[in-house]
N, C-alpha and C positions, 0 to 999 in steps of 0.2 A: 497450578492449572495456567498455562500460557494464552494469551490472548489473541488473535488474529483482527486487525483493523483493516479495512478498506477505503480507500478514498477515493468518493465517486464526485463530488461535489462539484469539480469544474466544470467549465462552459463546452468544452473542446471546440473552440470556433473551427481549425482547420479539419474537423469532423464532418461539420457540416450543421443541419438547423436539428438534427435528430441526435439523442441522448447517447451519448458512445457507449455507457456500461451497459445498456439495454440493449444494442449492437446485435443483428444475429449473427452468430461466429459459428459457421459449419452446424447449424441446428441449436446452439446453447446461447442464451444471452451470455455476453464477454464477463460481466461479474460473476456469473454463478460459474464459468470457468475459471477464472481467478479462486473463487474460492472452494471450487470442488479441487484444488491443487494441494492446499494445505489443512483440510479438513481433520487428515492424521495427524497432524504436530500441533493443533492446537486444541483449545478444549471450548472455545466461544468465538463470535465473530459479531464484530459492530463494525456497521457499514455509517460512512461517514457522507452525509447528502444533504442537499437542499431540501425543504420540507415540501416542495412539489414532485421529487424524484421519490420518496418515502412508498406510497403504495404501488408504484410501478415495479418498484426495487423489489418490496415484500412477495409480489406476485412472482417476479423472475425467481427467486430465493424460497418459494413453497417447496415443503418435501426435503429442505437441506439438512442433513444431518445432527447438527449441532445447534443449541439456540443463537439464535439472531438479535441483534438491538440496532436501532437505529439513533446516530449521533446527529444531528439535524443542522446544520448553519443556520442562527436565528438573524444572523448577518448575513448575507451571500458575497460570494464574490471577493472575501478577502483573503485569497490566494491559500496555499499549500500550509503553510505554515498553522492558521486557522483550522484547516483539515483536519490536521495531524493532531491538534492539541485538542479540537473536539472530539476525535474518534477516542484518543489516549485517556479523557476523562471520564470515559464510560466503560472502561476496560476496569472487569475485575482480577485480573492476572497483573501479578508484581510487574512483570516483562510482558511486551507485546511487540507482536510483529506487526511493521506498517508496510502496507503495498498499494499501489495504485491499481484503479481499475482496468487500468489499459494493459494489463500485464500478463495473457493467459497463458505463459510458458514458463512461470514462475516454478521454480525448480523446488521441490518440498525436501530433498535433501540440504538441501544450499538454507531454508528456513532452520531446519535442524540445526545445523554447522551453527549458524547466527546466535541460536537460543544457546550452544554449546560455548559459543566465542565470547557473550557477555559477562560471563561470571566474573566478579571483580569488577566490573565496570558497570556504566549507566547508560550505555549504547554500544552496539557491533553494527560498523557501517562498511557495506562493500566500495570500494575504490578501483575504478577503471582508468588504466592509460595514465597512472599516477597523480591524475588531477580530479576525476568525474564522482563526485560523493553520489553514490545511488541513495538516498534519503528517502525514497521512496520505495524501497525496498531493503528493510533496517530492522534492526529490534532495537526497540529502548526501553527504560526502565520509565513507565508510564507516569508516576507522579513525577519522577524531576523531567522527563521532558515536557510534560504539558505546565509545567511551573517554568520552566525554560522559554516555552513560549508564549505565553500571559507576557513574561518580561520583556521578551524581544518586542512587542506590541505597542511598549513604551516610546518606540522611536519608528519613526513614518517608515511604512513599506520595507517591512524586513525582508531581509533574505533568508531562504531555506534553512541555508546553514547560520543564522546568527544562534538562535537558542542550542542548536548541535556544539557550536566552539564554547559553550559555556559547560557542556556536560563533561564527566570522565570518559571519553570514549575510545573505543578500540577501533583500530581500521583493517581490512580484511583486502590484502592488496590483489591485485589481477594474478597475478601467479600464486597465490593460497586458493584464490578462486577457480583456477582452471585445474588445482587437484581434486576440486570436491563435485565442481559441476559446470555444464554446458554455458558459455556466455549468453546463449538463446535466454536464459532466464529473464536479462534485464532486457529485455526485446519489448518495446510496447508498440500500440495500434493507434496513429495520430490521423491517418488519411483512409478513407475508403479503400484507397489501393492497398496499403498495410491492410487493410481488412481483409480483402480478398486472398491477399498474399497468404496470410494467416491460415483462413479458412482453408486453402490448399495444402499446405503443410498438415494440416490436422486430419484432412482425408484420407493422407498418403499411407 
């Protein structure tokens, strides 16, 4: 069984005071839109969030087709390395797809391709423009990446790439990605204006 991990614990300061994960996106909470995109590919879902987010996110996920568990950040605001670590630590599957809660156009075909591509490796990570790693739309060996994140915290303010660089990872370059998916899969929603633009697309 493969696992899915949604990272939702960030503060989203560019979005405003409300929780971006729960923002109404064309009638559906954004985190639910992300979850619905991957439910045919994974067998369970883990949501990483702050403790105060759990109940409202649980409500947003009511009726979801897969088992959902919550990996809360005991120490909030430690950044994406902590979020990925906590989510992966709660995963039951050997491999897990990690995605940010603000990526409502994530392509299930890409997710399936990443799971296929990770065979023989500890991670499969897209890279755009030959330099930009998409670490929050990638597949990881859950135990290996969680341990690498723990090791990264031995250094002050670890970068998101620090744990990845200690793994045996394969890179899916942009040309290969374009043969599998529309690069809109990597679009994220950071502001209210971007939320409205995304909603317009979904209503078309």
